[in-house]
C-alpha positions in Angstrom: -87.6 16.3 -26.2 -88.0 19.6 -27.7 -86.1 22.9 -27.3 -88.8 24.5 -25.1 -88.6 21.4 -22.9 -84.9 21.4 -22.5 -85.0 25.3 -21.7 -87.7 24.7 -19.1 -85.6 22.0 -17.3 -82.5 24.4 -17.4 -84.1 27.7 -15.8 -81.4 27.8 -13.2 -78.4 27.8 -15.7 -76.9 30.4 -18.0 -76.5 27.9 -20.9 -78.4 24.8 -22.3 -78.1 22.5 -25.2 -79.6 19.6 -26.8 -77.7 16.7 -28.3 -78.4 13.3 -30.4 -82.0 14.3 -30.9 -83.1 13.7 -27.0 -80.5 14.7 -24.6 -80.5 17.8 -22.8 -77.8 19.4 -21.0 -77.5 22.7 -18.8 -74.4 24.4 -17.3 -73.3 27.6 -15.7 -70.4 28.0 -18.0 -68.9 26.4 -21.3 -66.2 23.5 -20.7 -62.8 24.8 -21.6 -62.5 22.2 -24.5 -65.9 23.2 -26.2 -65.4 24.6 -29.5 -67.8 26.1 -32.1 -68.4 24.1 -35.2 -69.6 25.2 -38.7 -71.9 23.0 -40.9 -75.3 22.5 -42.5 -77.8 20.0 -42.5 -75.9 18.5 -45.7 -73.0 17.4 -43.7 -75.1 16.6 -40.5 -73.9 19.3 -38.2 -76.7 19.7 -35.4 -79.4 18.4 -37.7 -81.3 15.6 -35.7 -84.9 16.4 -35.5 -86.2 16.7 -32.1 -88.6 14.0 -31.4 -91.2 16.4 -29.6 -91.3 18.8 -32.5 -90.4 17.9 -36.1 -89.6 21.6 -36.9 -86.8 21.7 -34.4 -83.2 20.5 -34.6 -81.7 19.0 -31.3 -78.2 18.7 -32.0 -76.2 15.6 -33.4 -74.0 13.0 -32.4 -71.4 14.9 -30.1 -72.5 18.1 -31.2 -74.8 20.3 -29.1 -77.4 23.1 -30.3 -76.4 25.5 -27.8 -78.5 28.3 -26.2 -77.9 30.8 -23.3 -80.0 32.7 -21.0 -80.9 36.4 -21.6 -81.1 36.7 -17.7 -77.6 38.5 -16.9 -78.1 37.2 -13.2 -77.3 33.8 -14.3 -73.8 35.0 -15.6 -71.8 35.5 -12.5 -68.5 35.0 -14.0 -66.4 32.0 -13.9 -66.8 29.2 -11.4 -65.3 29.6 -8.0 -63.6 27.8 -5.2 -66.0 28.0 -2.0 -63.5 29.4 0.8 -65.5 27.4 3.4 -67.9 28.2 6.3 -67.9 29.4 9.8 -66.6 25.9 10.8 -64.1 25.0 7.9 -61.5 26.7 5.7 -60.7 25.5 2.1 -57.2 23.9 2.4 -56.6 23.0 -1.2 -56.8 20.3 -4.1 -55.6 16.8 -2.8 -54.4 14.0 -5.0 -55.8 10.7 -3.3 -53.4 8.0 -3.0 -53.9 5.1 -5.4 -56.4 2.5 -4.4 -57.4 4.3 -1.1 -59.1 7.6 -0.1 -57.6 10.6 1.3 -60.3 11.0 4.0 -62.2 7.9 4.6 -64.2 8.3 7.8 -67.8 8.5 6.1 -69.1 9.3 2.8 -72.5 10.9 1.3 -73.4 11.4 -2.4 -76.1 13.6 -3.8 -77.0 14.5 -7.2 -77.4 18.1 -5.8 -74.1 18.1 -4.0 -72.8 21.6 -3.0 -69.8 22.5 -0.8 -72.2 24.0 2.1 -74.1 20.9 1.9 -71.2 18.6 2.4 -69.5 20.8 5.2 -72.8 20.7 7.1 -72.8 16.9 6.8 -69.4 16.8 7.9 -69.8 18.9 10.9 -73.0 17.1 11.9 -70.6 13.7 12.2 -67.8 15.5 14.1 -65.2 15.3 11.2 -62.2 17.5 11.1 -61.7 16.9 7.5 -64.4 17.3 4.6 -63.8 17.1 0.9 -66.0 17.1 -2.1 -65.0 15.0 -5.2 -66.2 14.1 -8.6 -69.0 16.5 -8.6 -71.3 14.7 -6.1 -69.5 12.9 -3.6 -69.0 14.2 0.1 -66.1 12.6 2.1 -65.5 13.3 6.1 -62.8 11.9 8.4 -60.5 12.8 11.5 -57.4 11.5 9.5 -55.8 12.0 6.3 -54.1 9.4 4.3 -50.3 9.9 4.7 -49.9 9.2 1.0 -52.3 12.1 -0.1 -50.6 14.9 -1.7 -51.3 18.5 -2.3 -51.7 19.4 -6.0 -52.6 22.7 -7.7 -56.4 24.2 -7.3 -56.8 23.9 -11.2 -56.8 20.2 -11.0 -60.0 20.1 -8.9 -62.0 21.4 -11.9 -65.6 19.5 -11.8 -68.3 21.8 -11.1 -70.7 20.5 -8.1 -73.8 18.7 -9.4 -75.9 21.1 -7.0 -74.4 24.4 -7.8 -72.7 24.6 -11.3 -70.9 27.9 -10.4 -68.5 26.3 -7.6 -65.9 23.6 -8.0 -66.4 20.1 -6.2 -63.0 18.2 -6.8 -62.4 15.7 -9.6 -61.6 12.2 -10.3 -59.5 11.1 -7.4 -59.0 14.7 -6.5 -60.5 16.1 -3.2 -61.4 19.9 -2.6 -60.4 19.6 1.0 -61.7 21.7 3.8 -60.2 21.6 7.3 -61.8 22.7 10.5 -60.7 26.0 11.6 -59.4 24.5 14.7 -57.1 22.1 12.7 -55.8 24.3 9.9 -52.5 22.2 9.6 -51.8 19.4 7.4 -50.9 16.3 9.5 -47.1 16.2 10.0 -46.4 19.7 9.4 -46.0 22.8 11.5 -48.2 24.8 9.2 -50.0 24.9 5.9 
């Protein structure tokens, strides 16, 4: 690991950082809980030597040596909720019931998951409902578990593994999309 190899691995992202001497991370934005730390090599702040270049430091335990791109095109503002496509409309963030799935007809996972990819997969399988969860999971089905509940959009705050500028649910939280012909929550008269 070197700073150059990490930067080359993160060319599509606004930010990159190295941690613990050998770990490389990329992202479109900084997490809300991130904070700048101060320190010197005396107290060990970001002082681990990069294995591939002894003249560089590659972070430390739980500390990133953080860098950002000079390309303004990579800074398109904060991540966004995808509104849908020609077939599906964003419904909202849904809390899954304990021990079951909100939508359980089928599932696909990808390290490069995006909302459009999930919606295309769901449409090709004829599902009324599609949802992205936990960054890289796509769920589809024709029914929604009656114990699933709406929650606020800010709870679905995990970034999509294939597009760090958009949201893809969270743990047991589904960014839910409904076919344009369905557009109502089961058991209700309107959204």
